N, CA, C and O atoms as CSV, one atom per row, in Angstrom:
chain,resi,resn,atom,element,x,y,z
A,1,UNK,N,N,-32.125,27.968,-0.605
A,1,UNK,CA,C,-30.816,28.255,-0.062
A,1,UNK,C,C,-30.162,26.987,0.488
A,1,UNK,O,O,-28.953,26.796,0.356
A,2,UNK,N,N,-30.972,26.126,1.103
A,2,UNK,CA,C,-30.444,24.884,1.660
A,2,UNK,C,C,-29.840,23.997,0.567
A,2,UNK,O,O,-28.804,23.366,0.778
A,3,UNK,N,N,-30.490,23.952,-0.600
A,3,UNK,CA,C,-29.975,23.147,-1.714
A,3,UNK,C,C,-28.636,23.675,-2.200
A,3,UNK,O,O,-27.755,22.891,-2.553
A,4,UNK,N,N,-28.469,24.995,-2.223
A,4,UNK,CA,C,-27.209,25.590,-2.637
A,4,UNK,C,C,-26.102,25.245,-1.646
A,4,UNK,O,O,-24.992,24.905,-2.058
A,5,UNK,N,N,-26.382,25.325,-0.370
A,5,UNK,CA,C,-25.393,24.969,0.655
A,5,UNK,C,C,-24.999,23.508,0.528
A,5,UNK,O,O,-23.830,23.154,0.678
A,6,UNK,N,N,-25.977,22.668,0.252
A,6,UNK,CA,C,-25.708,21.242,0.061
A,6,UNK,C,C,-24.829,21.014,-1.164
A,6,UNK,O,O,-23.915,20.191,-1.123
A,7,UNK,N,N,-25.091,21.724,-2.238
A,7,UNK,CA,C,-24.290,21.592,-3.456
A,7,UNK,C,C,-22.853,22.023,-3.209
A,7,UNK,O,O,-21.925,21.384,-3.704
A,8,UNK,N,N,-22.655,23.104,-2.448
A,8,UNK,CA,C,-21.299,23.548,-2.129
A,8,UNK,C,C,-20.586,22.544,-1.235
A,8,UNK,O,O,-19.386,22.320,-1.397
A,9,UNK,N,N,-21.296,21.943,-0.304
A,9,UNK,CA,C,-20.704,20.921,0.555
A,9,UNK,C,C,-20.255,19.728,-0.278
A,9,UNK,O,O,-19.156,19.208,-0.086
A,10,UNK,N,N,-21.099,19.301,-1.193
A,10,UNK,CA,C,-20.742,18.182,-2.072
A,10,UNK,C,C,-19.525,18.544,-2.920
A,10,UNK,O,O,-18.634,17.717,-3.114
A,11,UNK,N,N,-19.485,19.775,-3.423
A,11,UNK,CA,C,-18.374,20.197,-4.276
A,11,UNK,C,C,-17.053,20.196,-3.513
A,11,UNK,O,O,-16.052,19.686,-4.017
A,12,UNK,N,N,-17.036,20.755,-2.313
A,12,UNK,CA,C,-15.779,20.805,-1.549
A,12,UNK,C,C,-15.385,19.408,-1.078
A,12,UNK,O,O,-14.198,19.098,-0.980
A,13,UNK,N,N,-16.382,18.558,-0.784
A,13,UNK,CA,C,-16.089,17.178,-0.372
A,13,UNK,C,C,-15.540,16.362,-1.540
A,13,UNK,O,O,-14.929,15.317,-1.315
A,14,UNK,N,N,-15.736,16.799,-2.751
A,14,UNK,CA,C,-15.154,16.132,-3.914
A,14,UNK,C,C,-13.804,16.745,-4.272
A,14,UNK,O,O,-12.849,16.020,-4.547
A,15,UNK,N,N,-13.718,18.062,-4.270
A,15,UNK,CA,C,-12.504,18.755,-4.718
A,15,UNK,C,C,-11.310,18.465,-3.812
A,15,UNK,O,O,-10.218,18.184,-4.306
A,16,UNK,N,N,-11.500,18.529,-2.513
A,16,UNK,CA,C,-10.358,18.397,-1.599
A,16,UNK,C,C,-9.805,16.969,-1.532
A,16,UNK,O,O,-8.588,16.810,-1.625
A,17,UNK,N,N,-10.620,15.926,-1.378
A,17,UNK,CA,C,-10.064,14.573,-1.432
A,17,UNK,C,C,-9.420,14.238,-2.782
A,17,UNK,O,O,-8.420,13.522,-2.832
A,18,UNK,N,N,-9.991,14.752,-3.866
A,18,UNK,CA,C,-9.376,14.534,-5.178
A,18,UNK,C,C,-7.996,15.189,-5.223
A,18,UNK,O,O,-7.042,14.613,-5.746
A,19,UNK,N,N,-7.902,16.386,-4.676
A,19,UNK,CA,C,-6.610,17.072,-4.614
A,19,UNK,C,C,-5.621,16.278,-3.767
A,19,UNK,O,O,-4.440,16.199,-4.106
A,20,UNK,N,N,-6.092,15.689,-2.670
A,20,UNK,CA,C,-5.214,14.864,-1.826
A,20,UNK,C,C,-4.635,13.713,-2.633
A,20,UNK,O,O,-3.431,13.462,-2.584
A,21,UNK,N,N,-5.476,13.023,-3.365
A,21,UNK,CA,C,-5.009,11.908,-4.190
A,21,UNK,C,C,-3.982,12.366,-5.215
A,21,UNK,O,O,-2.942,11.733,-5.391
A,22,UNK,N,N,-4.279,13.458,-5.881
A,22,UNK,CA,C,-3.375,13.962,-6.915
A,22,UNK,C,C,-2.040,14.401,-6.334
A,22,UNK,O,O,-0.986,14.091,-6.891
A,23,UNK,N,N,-2.078,15.118,-5.223
A,23,UNK,CA,C,-0.841,15.620,-4.631
A,23,UNK,C,C,0.022,14.503,-4.070
A,23,UNK,O,O,1.232,14.486,-4.295
A,24,UNK,N,N,-0.582,13.570,-3.341
A,24,UNK,CA,C,0.187,12.457,-2.786
A,24,UNK,C,C,0.799,11.643,-3.916
A,24,UNK,O,O,1.962,11.246,-3.843
A,25,UNK,N,N,0.020,11.397,-4.955
A,25,UNK,CA,C,0.519,10.627,-6.094
A,25,UNK,C,C,1.626,11.325,-6.856
A,25,UNK,O,O,2.507,10.660,-7.401
A,26,UNK,N,N,1.605,12.658,-6.908
A,26,UNK,CA,C,2.607,13.416,-7.661
A,26,UNK,C,C,3.878,13.667,-6.850
A,26,UNK,O,O,4.958,13.812,-7.422
A,27,UNK,N,N,3.755,13.719,-5.523
A,27,UNK,CA,C,4.923,13.978,-4.682
A,27,UNK,C,C,5.852,12.775,-4.676
A,27,UNK,O,O,5.426,11.643,-4.905
A,28,UNK,N,N,7.100,13.029,-4.418
A,28,UNK,CA,C,8.097,11.953,-4.412
A,28,UNK,C,C,7.994,11.167,-3.112
A,28,UNK,O,O,8.581,11.534,-2.094
A,29,UNK,N,N,7.249,10.096,-3.170
A,29,UNK,CA,C,7.086,9.183,-2.042
A,29,UNK,C,C,6.749,7.815,-2.608
A,29,UNK,O,O,6.708,7.633,-3.825
A,30,UNK,N,N,6.512,6.874,-1.745
A,30,UNK,CA,C,6.250,5.499,-2.206
A,30,UNK,C,C,4.769,5.231,-2.459
A,30,UNK,O,O,4.409,4.113,-2.830
A,31,UNK,N,N,3.922,6.201,-2.274
A,31,UNK,CA,C,2.477,5.993,-2.335
A,31,UNK,C,C,1.908,6.236,-3.731
A,31,UNK,O,O,2.356,7.111,-4.472
A,32,UNK,N,N,0.906,5.425,-4.056
A,32,UNK,CA,C,0.126,5.568,-5.285
A,32,UNK,C,C,-1.352,5.509,-4.894
A,32,UNK,O,O,-1.993,4.471,-5.053
A,33,UNK,N,N,-1.890,6.608,-4.389
A,33,UNK,CA,C,-3.269,6.580,-3.875
A,33,UNK,C,C,-4.316,6.373,-4.966
A,33,UNK,O,O,-4.209,6.896,-6.075
A,34,UNK,N,N,-5.335,5.587,-4.606
A,34,UNK,CA,C,-6.453,5.401,-5.527
A,34,UNK,C,C,-7.791,5.702,-4.867
A,34,UNK,O,O,-8.832,5.610,-5.518
A,35,UNK,N,N,-7.781,6.062,-3.584
A,35,UNK,CA,C,-9.023,6.390,-2.866
A,35,UNK,C,C,-8.670,7.233,-1.652
A,35,UNK,O,O,-7.688,6.952,-0.964
A,36,UNK,N,N,-9.461,8.264,-1.384
A,36,UNK,CA,C,-9.340,9.079,-0.174
A,36,UNK,C,C,-10.719,9.168,0.459
A,36,UNK,O,O,-11.714,9.417,-0.221
A,37,UNK,N,N,-10.764,8.960,1.773
A,37,UNK,CA,C,-12.005,9.139,2.538
A,37,UNK,C,C,-11.705,10.181,3.609
A,37,UNK,O,O,-10.794,10.003,4.418
A,38,UNK,N,N,-12.466,11.255,3.612
A,38,UNK,CA,C,-12.168,12.397,4.479
A,38,UNK,C,C,-12.684,12.254,5.905
A,38,UNK,O,O,-12.349,13.085,6.750
A,39,UNK,N,N,-13.490,11.230,6.208
A,39,UNK,CA,C,-14.217,11.186,7.484
A,39,UNK,C,C,-14.068,9.878,8.255
A,39,UNK,O,O,-14.944,9.566,9.062
A,40,UNK,N,N,-13.029,9.112,8.055
A,40,UNK,CA,C,-12.912,7.795,8.692
A,40,UNK,C,C,-12.737,7.884,10.204
A,40,UNK,O,O,-13.432,7.188,10.944
A,41,UNK,N,N,-11.836,8.715,10.668
A,41,UNK,CA,C,-11.555,8.812,12.106
A,41,UNK,C,C,-12.195,10.030,12.757
A,41,UNK,O,O,-12.365,10.058,13.976
A,42,UNK,N,N,-12.545,11.020,11.979
A,42,UNK,CA,C,-13.209,12.234,12.484
A,42,UNK,C,C,-13.873,12.940,11.310
A,42,UNK,O,O,-13.393,12.874,10.178
A,43,UNK,N,N,-14.968,13.607,11.590
A,43,UNK,CA,C,-15.648,14.368,10.544
A,43,UNK,C,C,-14.806,15.572,10.135
A,43,UNK,O,O,-14.210,16.230,10.987
A,44,UNK,N,N,-14.754,15.861,8.849
A,44,UNK,CA,C,-14.037,17.065,8.427
A,44,UNK,C,C,-14.784,18.319,8.887
A,44,UNK,O,O,-16.002,18.307,9.066
A,45,UNK,N,N,-14.033,19.384,9.069
A,45,UNK,CA,C,-14.619,20.665,9.455
A,45,UNK,C,C,-14.579,21.566,8.228
A,45,UNK,O,O,-13.522,21.794,7.640
A,46,UNK,N,N,-15.743,22.069,7.856
A,46,UNK,CA,C,-15.838,22.949,6.702
A,46,UNK,C,C,-16.331,24.309,7.156
A,46,UNK,O,O,-17.313,24.429,7.889
A,47,UNK,N,N,-15.631,25.314,6.706
A,47,UNK,CA,C,-15.997,26.687,7.057
A,47,UNK,C,C,-15.752,27.556,5.832
A,47,UNK,O,O,-14.608,27.815,5.458
A,48,UNK,N,N,-16.827,27.997,5.221
A,48,UNK,CA,C,-16.693,28.808,4.018
A,48,UNK,C,C,-16.025,28.024,2.900
A,48,UNK,O,O,-16.544,27.008,2.438
A,49,UNK,N,N,-14.880,28.507,2.479
A,49,UNK,CA,C,-14.161,27.864,1.380
A,49,UNK,C,C,-13.000,26.995,1.864
A,49,UNK,O,O,-12.098,26.670,1.091
A,50,UNK,N,N,-13.025,26.620,3.143
A,50,UNK,CA,C,-11.935,25.828,3.728
A,50,UNK,C,C,-12.451,24.508,4.280
A,50,UNK,O,O,-13.570,24.413,4.785
A,51,UNK,N,N,-11.609,23.501,4.169
A,51,UNK,CA,C,-11.918,22.184,4.724
A,51,UNK,C,C,-10.692,21.697,5.481
A,51,UNK,O,O,-9.570,21.760,4.980
A,52,UNK,N,N,-10.921,21.213,6.686
A,52,UNK,CA,C,-9.860,20.623,7.499
A,52,UNK,C,C,-10.289,19.201,7.846
A,52,UNK,O,O,-11.308,18.989,8.504
A,53,UNK,N,N,-9.504,18.240,7.399
A,53,UNK,CA,C,-9.822,16.825,7.632
A,53,UNK,C,C,-8.664,16.194,8.404
A,53,UNK,O,O,-7.627,15.867,7.827
A,54,UNK,N,N,-8.850,16.030,9.702
A,54,UNK,CA,C,-7.791,15.441,10.537
A,54,UNK,C,C,-7.953,13.934,10.679
A,54,UNK,O,O,-7.039,13.258,11.153
A,55,UNK,N,N,-9.098,13.400,10.277
A,55,UNK,CA,C,-9.368,11.976,10.432
A,55,UNK,C,C,-9.550,11.245,9.124
A,55,UNK,O,O,-10.320,10.289,9.040
A,56,UNK,N,N,-8.845,11.692,8.106
A,56,UNK,CA,C,-8.973,11.095,6.770
A,56,UNK,C,C,-8.067,9.870,6.635
A,56,UNK,O,O,-7.197,9.624,7.470
A,57,UNK,N,N,-8.292,9.119,5.572
A,57,UNK,CA,C,-7.433,7.994,5.197
A,57,UNK,C,C,-7.299,7.982,3.680
A,57,UNK,O,O,-8.120,8.559,2.967
A,58,UNK,N,N,-6.255,7.319,3.200
A,58,UNK,CA,C,-6.145,7.061,1.770
A,58,UNK,C,C,-5.633,5.648,1.565
A,58,UNK,O,O,-4.940,5.092,2.417
A,59,UNK,N,N,-5.988,5.073,0.414
A,59,UNK,CA,C,-5.564,3.722,0.068
A,59,UNK,C,C,-4.465,3.800,-0.979
A,59,UNK,O,O,-4.564,4.550,-1.951
A,60,UNK,N,N,-3.415,3.014,-0.766
A,60,UNK,CA,C,-2.313,2.935,-1.707
A,60,UNK,C,C,-1.814,1.503,-1.765
A,60,UNK,O,O,-1.449,0.923,-0.742
A,61,UNK,N,N,-1.801,0.936,-2.962
A,61,UNK,CA,C,-1.302,-0.423,-3.180
A,61,UNK,C,C,-1.939,-1.431,-2.220
A,61,UNK,O,O,-1.267,-2.339,-1.730
A,62,UNK,N,N,-3.235,-1.265,-1.956
A,62,UNK,CA,C,-3.978,-2.216,-1.150
A,62,UNK,C,C,-3.927,-1.987,0.349
A,62,UNK,O,O,-4.534,-2.750,1.100
A,63,UNK,N,N,-3.229,-0.970,0.806
A,63,UNK,CA,C,-3.187,-0.649,2.232
A,63,UNK,C,C,-3.785,0.733,2.460
A,63,UNK,O,O,-3.769,1.587,1.573
A,64,UNK,N,N,-4.314,0.938,3.664
A,64,UNK,CA,C,-4.879,2.221,4.054
A,64,UNK,C,C,-3.925,2.932,5.003
A,64,UNK,O,O,-3.285,2.298,5.842
A,65,UNK,N,N,-3.835,4.256,4.866
A,65,UNK,CA,C,-2.964,5.082,5.698
A,65,UNK,C,C,-3.744,6.270,6.236
A,65,UNK,O,O,-4.603,6.827,5.553
A,66,UNK,N,N,-3.433,6.648,7.463
A,66,UNK,CA,C,-4.060,7.834,8.039
A,66,UNK,C,C,-3.572,9.067,7.291
A,66,UNK,O,O,-2.455,9.101,6.775
A,67,UNK,N,N,-4.433,10.074,7.246
A,67,UNK,CA,C,-4.133,11.289,6.505
A,67,UNK,C,C,-4.815,12.476,7.181
A,67,UNK,O,O,-5.955,12.375,7.636
A,68,UNK,N,N,-4.116,13.578,7.237
A,68,UNK,CA,C,-4.711,14.844,7.672
A,68,UNK,C,C,-4.429,15.857,6.580
A,68,UNK,O,O,-3.329,15.891,6.030
A,69,UNK,N,N,-5.420,16.686,6.262
A,69,UNK,CA,C,-5.175,17.719,5.255
A,69,UNK,C,C,-6.005,18.962,5.511
A,69,UNK,O,O,-7.039,18.932,6.179
A,70,UNK,N,N,-5.505,20.062,4.948
A,70,UNK,CA,C,-6.207,21.351,4.931
A,70,UNK,C,C,-6.296,21.778,3.483
A,70,UNK,O,O,-5.348,21.644,2.710
A,71,UNK,N,N,-7.456,22.293,3.138
A,71,UNK,CA,C,-7.725,22.615,1.741
A,71,UNK,C,C,-8.514,23.915,1.678
A,71,UNK,O,O,-9.424,24.141,2.475
A,72,UNK,N,N,-8.157,24.757,0.730
A,72,UNK,CA,C,-8.921,25.985,0.478
A,72,UNK,C,C,-9.294,26.002,-0.998
A,72,UNK,O,O,-8.457,25.755,-1.867
A,73,UNK,N,N,-10.559,26.298,-1.267
A,73,UNK,CA,C,-11.057,26.327,-2.640
A,73,UNK,C,C,-11.514,27.729,-3.018
A,73,UNK,O,O,-11.559,28.634,-2.185
A,74,UNK,N,N,-11.848,27.885,-4.288
A,74,UNK,CA,C,-12.474,29.134,-4.717
A,74,UNK,C,C,-13.896,29.181,-4.155
A,74,UNK,O,O,-14.336,28.232,-3.504
A,75,UNK,N,N,-14.607,30.262,-4.398
A,75,UNK,CA,C,-15.932,30.444,-3.789
A,75,UNK,C,C,-16.968,29.424,-4.249
A,75,UNK,O,O,-17.958,29.195,-3.554
A,76,UNK,N,N,-16.754,28.808,-5.413
A,76,UNK,CA,C,-17.684,27.790,-5.902
A,76,UNK,C,C,-17.222,26.376,-5.541
A,76,UNK,O,O,-17.894,25.400,-5.872
A,77,UNK,N,N,-16.091,26.268,-4.871
A,77,UNK,CA,C,-15.521,24.989,-4.407
A,77,UNK,C,C,-15.158,24.056,-5.558
A,77,UNK,O,O,-15.210,22.835,-5.413
A,78,UNK,N,N,-14.795,24.626,-6.686
A,78,UNK,CA,C,-14.427,23.806,-7.836
A,78,UNK,C,C,-12.917,23.756,-8.053
A,78,UNK,O,O,-12.390,22.754,-8.537
A,79,UNK,N,N,-12.229,24.829,-7.699
A,79,UNK,CA,C,-10.781,24.895,-7.882
A,79,UNK,C,C,-10.096,24.974,-6.523
A,79,UNK,O,O,-10.473,25.785,-5.677
A,80,UNK,N,N,-9.091,24.130,-6.318
A,80,UNK,CA,C,-8.338,24.151,-5.065
A,80,UNK,C,C,-7.264,25.223,-5.173
A,80,UNK,O,O,-6.458,25.222,-6.103
A,81,UNK,N,N,-7.265,26.140,-4.204
A,81,UNK,CA,C,-6.318,27.251,-4.208
A,81,UNK,C,C,-5.093,26.966,-3.344
A,81,UNK,O,O,-3.990,27.411,-3.660
A,82,UNK,N,N,-5.283,26.234,-2.268
A,82,UNK,CA,C,-4.142,25.839,-1.431
A,82,UNK,C,C,-4.447,24.494,-0.794
A,82,UNK,O,O,-5.600,24.147,-0.537
A,83,UNK,N,N,-3.374,23.744,-0.548
A,83,UNK,CA,C,-3.546,22.401,-0.019
A,83,UNK,C,C,-2.275,21.990,0.711
A,83,UNK,O,O,-1.172,22.187,0.203
A,84,UNK,N,N,-2.428,21.425,1.888
A,84,UNK,CA,C,-1.301,20.842,2.617
A,84,UNK,C,C,-1.770,19.562,3.288
A,84,UNK,O,O,-2.938,19.436,3.657
A,85,UNK,N,N,-0.857,18.618,3.442
A,85,UNK,CA,C,-1.247,17.334,4.009
A,85,UNK,C,C,-0.112,16.719,4.819
A,85,UNK,O,O,1.055,17.090,4.701
A,86,UNK,N,N,-0.517,15.761,5.646
A,86,UNK,CA,C,0.446,14.981,6.425
A,86,UNK,C,C,-0.026,13.533,6.434
A,86,UNK,O,O,-1.170,13.242,6.783
A,87,UNK,N,N,0.863,12.636,6.047
A,87,UNK,CA,C,0.554,11.209,6.035
A,87,UNK,C,C,0.885,10.619,7.396
A,87,UNK,O,O,1.937,10.899,7.972
A,88,UNK,N,N,-0.021,9.802,7.899
A,88,UNK,CA,C,0.177,9.134,9.178
A,88,UNK,C,C,0.541,7.670,8.993
A,88,UNK,O,O,1.039,7.261,7.944
A,89,UNK,N,N,0.286,6.906,10.015
A,89,UNK,CA,C,0.658,5.486,10.009
A,89,UNK,C,C,-0.322,4.641,9.208
A,89,UNK,O,O,-1.443,5.059,8.921
A,90,UNK,N,N,0.126,3.451,8.859
A,90,UNK,CA,C,-0.729,2.498,8.158
A,90,UNK,C,C,-1.830,2.038,9.112
A,90,UNK,O,O,-1.589,1.832,10.301
A,91,UNK,N,N,-3.033,1.880,8.580
A,91,UNK,CA,C,-4.156,1.377,9.376
A,91,UNK,C,C,-4.077,-0.145,9.364
A,91,UNK,O,O,-4.113,-0.746,8.291
A,92,UNK,N,N,-3.971,-0.782,10.526
A,92,UNK,CA,C,-3.882,-2.250,10.562
A,92,UNK,C,C,-5.110,-2.906,9.926
A,92,UNK,O,O,-6.238,-2.453,10.121
A,93,UNK,N,N,-4.877,-3.968,9.169
A,93,UNK,CA,C,-5.971,-4.668,8.484
A,93,UNK,C,C,-7.046,-5.164,9.448
A,93,UNK,O,O,-8.223,-5.217,9.090
A,94,UNK,N,N,-6.657,-5.520,10.644
A,94,UNK,CA,C,-7.665,-6.017,11.595
A,94,UNK,C,C,-8.659,-4.929,12.008
A,94,UNK,O,O,-9.680,-5.241,12.622
A,95,UNK,N,N,-8.389,-3.675,11.689
A,95,UNK,CA,C,-9.304,-2.572,12.012
A,95,UNK,C,C,-10.190,-2.160,10.831
A,95,UNK,O,O,-11.100,-1.347,10.994
A,96,UNK,N,N,-9.932,-2.707,9.666
A,96,UNK,CA,C,-10.640,-2.260,8.475
A,96,UNK,C,C,-12.150,-2.450,8.560
A,96,UNK,O,O,-12.903,-1.548,8.195
A,97,UNK,N,N,-12.601,-3.594,9.030
A,97,UNK,CA,C,-14.051,-3.846,9.071
A,97,UNK,C,C,-14.779,-2.810,9.921
A,97,UNK,O,O,-15.805,-2.276,9.498
A,98,UNK,N,N,-14.271,-2.523,11.092
A,98,UNK,CA,C,-14.961,-1.578,11.974
A,98,UNK,C,C,-14.912,-0.154,11.437
A,98,UNK,O,O,-15.723,0.682,11.835
A,99,UNK,N,N,-13.969,0.135,10.537
A,99,UNK,CA,C,-13.844,1.462,9.930
A,99,UNK,C,C,-14.476,1.532,8.525
A,99,UNK,O,O,-14.429,2.569,7.864
A,100,UNK,N,N,-15.062,0.419,8.092
A,100,UNK,CA,C,-15.690,0.314,6.772
A,100,UNK,C,C,-14.682,0.546,5.637
A,100,UNK,O,O,-15.001,1.155,4.616
A,101,UNK,N,N,-13.472,0.051,5.843
A,101,UNK,CA,C,-12.440,0.116,4.810
A,101,UNK,C,C,-12.403,-1.215,4.082
A,101,UNK,O,O,-12.859,-2.225,4.619
A,102,UNK,N,N,-11.881,-1.235,2.897
A,102,UNK,CA,C,-11.905,-2.429,2.046
A,102,UNK,C,C,-10.613,-2.477,1.221
A,102,UNK,O,O,-9.958,-1.456,1.014
A,103,UNK,N,N,-10.260,-3.681,0.753
A,103,UNK,CA,C,-9.006,-3.818,-0.017
A,103,UNK,C,C,-9.042,-3.074,-1.350
A,103,UNK,O,O,-8.064,-3.101,-2.098
């Protein structure tokens, strides 16, 4: 049972950040994300088929930006059923090392 729970955690941790990248990139804004990390400023909260990441970041054109998102998946965590996000401020480059961020 523990292995199954781990597999579902891995699946939702892949599906939701991927959805964040796709949605931000498709929406009409100046961002072209190529990486999302869900746990930079705070650990995401996962409950059943939902993930809430208030401490996420994404990289766009060589800069990192704060990100918060909520995501709901199907029961196998493979398909995203709902997704909403909010982009925050740019993360200053002088903070990247301590946050394990990279260009």
